[in-house]
N, CA and C atoms as a LAMMPS dump frame, in Angstrom:
ITEM: TIMESTEP
0
ITEM: NUMBER OF ATOMS
264
ITEM: BOX BOUNDS ff ff ff
-5.0000000000000000e+02 5.0000000000000000e+02
-5.0000000000000000e+02 5.0000000000000000e+02
-5.0000000000000000e+02 5.0000000000000000e+02
ITEM: ATOMS id mol type element x y z
1 1 1 N -276.37 -161.85 -289.041
2 1 2 C -276.31 -162.801 -287.948
3 1 3 C -274.917 -162.717 -287.333
4 2 1 N -274.86 -162.697 -286.028
5 2 2 C -273.581 -162.618 -285.332
6 2 3 C -272.895 -163.979 -285.319
7 3 1 N -271.569 -163.937 -285.371
8 3 2 C -270.784 -165.165 -285.287
9 3 3 C -270.599 -165.518 -283.826
10 4 1 N -270.794 -166.77 -283.492
11 4 2 C -270.61 -167.242 -282.128
12 4 3 C -269.172 -166.993 -281.702
13 5 1 N -268.956 -166.568 -280.462
14 5 2 C -267.613 -166.203 -280.021
15 5 3 C -266.617 -167.362 -280.051
16 6 1 N -267.092 -168.595 -279.987
17 6 2 C -266.199 -169.751 -280.018
18 6 3 C -266.217 -170.47 -281.364
19 7 1 N -266.748 -169.816 -282.387
20 7 2 C -266.862 -170.448 -283.699
21 7 3 C -265.485 -170.725 -284.287
22 8 1 N -265.304 -171.91 -284.823
23 8 2 C -264.034 -172.277 -285.461
24 8 3 C -263.891 -171.607 -286.817
25 9 1 N -265.026 -171.385 -287.484
26 9 2 C -264.961 -170.759 -288.797
27 9 3 C -265.806 -169.493 -288.813
28 10 1 N -265.348 -168.52 -289.567
29 10 2 C -266.076 -167.28 -289.826
30 10 3 C -266.169 -167.142 -291.335
31 11 1 N -266.827 -166.082 -291.813
32 11 2 C -266.897 -165.897 -293.262
33 11 3 C -265.494 -165.779 -293.856
34 12 1 N -264.605 -165.127 -293.13
35 12 2 C -263.234 -164.959 -293.609
36 12 3 C -262.522 -166.317 -293.717
37 13 1 N -262.601 -167.125 -292.674
38 13 2 C -261.9 -168.418 -292.714
39 13 3 C -262.555 -169.379 -293.701
40 14 1 N -263.851 -169.226 -293.932
41 14 2 C -264.515 -170.07 -294.933
42 14 3 C -264.042 -169.713 -296.335
43 15 1 N -263.838 -168.407 -296.567
44 15 2 C -263.3 -167.978 -297.859
45 15 3 C -261.861 -168.458 -298.002
46 16 1 N -261.13 -168.471 -296.894
47 16 2 C -259.763 -168.991 -296.897
48 16 3 C -259.755 -170.474 -297.287
49 17 1 N -260.721 -171.219 -296.8
50 17 2 C -260.858 -172.629 -297.168
51 17 3 C -261.001 -172.754 -298.682
52 18 1 N -261.911 -171.956 -299.239
53 18 2 C -262.16 -172.003 -300.684
54 18 3 C -260.897 -171.629 -301.461
55 19 1 N -260.216 -170.575 -301.016
56 19 2 C -259 -170.132 -301.704
57 19 3 C -257.898 -171.194 -301.64
58 20 1 N -257.755 -171.814 -300.482
59 20 2 C -256.721 -172.846 -300.349
60 20 3 C -257.049 -174.075 -301.191
61 21 1 N -258.319 -174.43 -301.26
62 21 2 C -258.705 -175.547 -302.123
63 21 3 C -258.377 -175.223 -303.58
64 22 1 N -258.651 -173.982 -303.984
65 22 2 C -258.335 -173.56 -305.355
66 22 3 C -256.822 -173.54 -305.582
67 23 1 N -256.062 -173.332 -304.508
68 23 2 C -254.605 -173.314 -304.606
69 23 3 C -253.97 -174.689 -304.566
70 24 1 N -254.786 -175.723 -304.477
71 24 2 C -254.264 -177.084 -304.531
72 24 3 C -254.092 -177.77 -303.186
73 25 1 N -254.471 -177.119 -302.101
74 25 2 C -254.385 -177.761 -300.788
75 25 3 C -255.395 -178.904 -300.724
76 26 1 N -255.096 -179.901 -299.918
77 26 2 C -256.064 -180.978 -299.675
78 26 3 C -256.983 -180.572 -298.533
79 27 1 N -258.136 -181.2 -298.481
80 27 2 C -259.086 -180.907 -297.401
81 27 3 C -258.467 -181.232 -296.043
82 28 1 N -257.7 -182.289 -295.972
83 28 2 C -257.061 -182.678 -294.715
84 28 3 C -256.031 -181.641 -294.277
85 29 1 N -255.238 -181.126 -295.2
86 29 2 C -254.226 -180.125 -294.861
87 29 3 C -254.888 -178.83 -294.373
88 30 1 N -255.963 -178.427 -295.031
89 30 2 C -256.68 -177.223 -294.614
90 30 3 C -257.3 -177.429 -293.243
91 31 1 N -257.893 -178.585 -293.039
92 31 2 C -258.525 -178.888 -291.749
93 31 3 C -257.5 -178.847 -290.629
94 32 1 N -256.342 -179.415 -290.853
95 32 2 C -255.277 -179.398 -289.844
96 32 3 C -254.832 -177.968 -289.545
97 33 1 N -254.697 -177.155 -290.591
98 33 2 C -254.238 -175.778 -290.42
99 33 3 C -255.251 -174.923 -289.657
100 34 1 N -256.539 -175.195 -289.863
101 34 2 C -257.583 -174.385 -289.224
102 34 3 C -258.148 -175.012 -287.952
103 35 1 N -257.749 -176.228 -287.65
104 35 2 C -258.249 -176.891 -286.447
105 35 3 C -259.684 -177.348 -286.551
106 36 1 N -260.087 -177.756 -287.753
107 36 2 C -261.443 -178.269 -287.957
108 36 3 C -261.357 -179.66 -288.574
109 37 1 N -262.487 -180.304 -288.696
110 37 2 C -262.573 -181.626 -289.292
111 37 3 C -262.565 -181.507 -290.818
112 38 1 N -261.963 -182.447 -291.536
113 38 2 C -262.007 -182.399 -293.004
114 38 3 C -263.435 -182.369 -293.555
115 39 1 N -264.361 -182.955 -292.83
116 39 2 C -265.768 -182.928 -293.252
117 39 3 C -266.293 -181.488 -293.283
118 40 1 N -265.821 -180.656 -292.337
119 40 2 C -266.209 -179.248 -292.308
120 40 3 C -265.685 -178.534 -293.546
121 41 1 N -264.457 -178.831 -293.928
122 41 2 C -263.866 -178.232 -295.13
123 41 3 C -264.7 -178.614 -296.351
124 42 1 N -265.073 -179.868 -296.451
125 42 2 C -265.864 -180.321 -297.597
126 42 3 C -267.255 -179.691 -297.594
127 43 1 N -267.834 -179.478 -296.411
128 43 2 C -269.149 -178.833 -296.32
129 43 3 C -269.096 -177.43 -296.911
130 44 1 N -268.081 -176.647 -296.529
131 44 2 C -267.976 -175.275 -297.036
132 44 3 C -267.612 -175.262 -298.514
133 45 1 N -266.822 -176.232 -298.949
134 45 2 C -266.499 -176.355 -300.373
135 45 3 C -267.773 -176.577 -301.177
136 46 1 N -268.615 -177.493 -300.701
137 46 2 C -269.843 -177.823 -301.411
138 46 3 C -270.828 -176.658 -301.402
139 47 1 N -270.937 -175.966 -300.275
140 47 2 C -271.841 -174.816 -300.225
141 47 3 C -271.375 -173.702 -301.151
142 48 1 N -270.049 -173.491 -301.205
143 48 2 C -269.519 -172.476 -302.107
144 48 3 C -269.777 -172.865 -303.561
145 49 1 N -269.608 -174.127 -303.882
146 49 2 C -269.844 -174.597 -305.245
147 49 3 C -271.307 -174.426 -305.649
148 50 1 N -272.213 -174.628 -304.714
149 50 2 C -273.64 -174.548 -305.013
150 50 3 C -274.176 -173.116 -304.994
151 51 1 N -273.639 -172.273 -304.083
152 51 2 C -274.249 -170.96 -303.876
153 51 3 C -273.301 -169.777 -304.043
154 52 1 N -272.029 -170.041 -304.273
155 52 2 C -271.068 -168.949 -304.383
156 52 3 C -270.76 -168.354 -303.019
157 53 1 N -270.375 -167.092 -302.99
158 53 2 C -269.994 -166.427 -301.741
159 53 3 C -271.151 -166.419 -300.746
160 54 1 N -272.377 -166.332 -301.217
161 54 2 C -273.541 -166.333 -300.331
162 54 3 C -273.625 -167.623 -299.509
163 55 1 N -273.096 -168.71 -300.03
164 55 2 C -273.119 -169.985 -299.324
165 55 3 C -272.191 -170.029 -298.123
166 56 1 N -271.31 -169.032 -297.99
167 56 2 C -270.354 -169.014 -296.882
168 56 3 C -270.876 -168.249 -295.671
169 57 1 N -272.075 -167.697 -295.756
170 57 2 C -272.631 -166.946 -294.634
171 57 3 C -273.248 -167.887 -293.607
172 58 1 N -273.414 -167.377 -292.398
173 58 2 C -274.028 -168.153 -291.326
174 58 3 C -275.49 -168.412 -291.64
175 59 1 N -275.978 -169.522 -291.16
176 59 2 C -277.385 -169.881 -291.32
177 59 3 C -278.007 -170.086 -289.954
178 60 1 N -279.294 -169.953 -289.899
179 60 2 C -280.011 -170.174 -288.658
180 60 3 C -279.953 -171.659 -288.295
181 61 1 N -279.861 -171.93 -287.003
182 61 2 C -279.869 -173.324 -286.555
183 61 3 C -281.274 -173.772 -286.175
184 62 1 N -282.253 -172.892 -286.373
185 62 2 C -283.641 -173.228 -286.061
186 62 3 C -284.113 -174.331 -287.003
187 63 1 N -284.794 -175.336 -286.463
188 63 2 C -285.266 -176.431 -287.322
189 63 3 C -286.323 -175.942 -288.311
190 64 1 N -286.407 -176.592 -289.453
191 64 2 C -287.395 -176.228 -290.466
192 64 3 C -288.81 -176.614 -290.051
193 65 1 N -288.9 -177.629 -289.233
194 65 2 C -290.224 -178.048 -288.748
195 65 3 C -290.071 -178.669 -287.361
196 66 1 N -291.163 -178.672 -286.608
197 66 2 C -291.174 -179.249 -285.265
198 66 3 C -292.384 -180.175 -285.164
199 67 1 N -292.213 -181.44 -285.492
200 67 2 C -293.363 -182.345 -285.542
201 67 3 C -294.044 -182.575 -284.196
202 68 1 N -293.365 -182.342 -283.086
203 68 2 C -293.985 -182.57 -281.781
204 68 3 C -294.499 -181.278 -281.138
205 69 1 N -294.52 -180.189 -281.894
206 69 2 C -294.988 -178.912 -281.359
207 69 3 C -296.472 -179.004 -281.038
208 70 1 N -296.852 -178.322 -279.972
209 70 2 C -298.256 -178.283 -279.586
210 70 3 C -299.071 -177.509 -280.605
211 71 1 N -300.347 -177.815 -280.669
212 71 2 C -301.23 -177.057 -281.55
213 71 3 C -301.438 -175.66 -280.963
214 72 1 N -301.87 -174.739 -281.782
215 72 2 C -302.122 -173.364 -281.325
216 72 3 C -303.18 -173.362 -280.224
217 73 1 N -304.182 -174.222 -280.358
218 73 2 C -305.241 -174.307 -279.346
219 73 3 C -304.665 -174.753 -277.998
220 74 1 N -303.805 -175.752 -278.009
221 74 2 C -303.203 -176.24 -276.767
222 74 3 C -302.318 -175.161 -276.136
223 75 1 N -301.564 -174.433 -276.95
224 75 2 C -300.73 -173.34 -276.434
225 75 3 C -301.594 -172.262 -275.783
226 76 1 N -302.688 -171.908 -276.447
227 76 2 C -303.589 -170.894 -275.899
228 76 3 C -304.194 -171.341 -274.574
229 77 1 N -304.551 -172.609 -274.498
230 77 2 C -305.149 -173.15 -273.276
231 77 3 C -304.15 -173.113 -272.114
232 78 1 N -302.921 -173.499 -272.364
233 78 2 C -301.876 -173.467 -271.336
234 78 3 C -301.612 -172.035 -270.903
235 79 1 N -301.543 -171.134 -271.869
236 79 2 C -301.307 -169.734 -271.566
237 79 3 C -302.447 -169.158 -270.719
238 80 1 N -303.673 -169.502 -271.053
239 80 2 C -304.823 -169.019 -270.284
240 80 3 C -304.791 -169.551 -268.867
241 81 1 N -304.448 -170.804 -268.682
242 81 2 C -304.39 -171.394 -267.345
243 81 3 C -303.283 -170.76 -266.52
244 82 1 N -302.131 -170.517 -267.116
245 82 2 C -301.027 -169.922 -266.351
246 82 3 C -301.315 -168.459 -266.039
247 83 1 N -302.093 -167.771 -266.882
248 83 2 C -302.471 -166.39 -266.593
249 83 3 C -303.438 -166.359 -265.409
250 84 1 N -304.393 -167.296 -265.398
251 84 2 C -305.357 -167.36 -264.297
252 84 3 C -304.656 -167.695 -262.994
253 85 1 N -303.689 -168.596 -263.027
254 85 2 C -302.973 -168.994 -261.818
255 85 3 C -302.101 -167.863 -261.286
256 86 1 N -301.517 -167.068 -262.172
257 86 2 C -300.632 -166 -261.706
258 86 3 C -301.406 -164.797 -261.198
259 87 1 N -302.646 -164.619 -261.621
260 87 2 C -303.428 -163.471 -261.151
261 87 3 C -304.225 -163.787 -259.887
262 88 1 N -304.172 -165.031 -259.443
263 88 2 C -304.925 -165.423 -258.248
264 88 3 C -304.162 -165.097 -256.977
């Protein structure tokens, strides 16, 4: 997965967070140094603790579920109507 061009953290800076925490830095000091919120530092700390280095990789922002998504039948019906309208 590509890193967003304006991302504040990358895999490298996330590992830096972990290393600095291990070196005795506070979450606030790390956040100030990297220009992120202390909550972000704690998020990466917790993911690293739970998953190791794999926890520092980017994740998809796609939702796990979409409760208001149309049914497959409704999608097919809309698609059929728009196909008929465009071929007329």
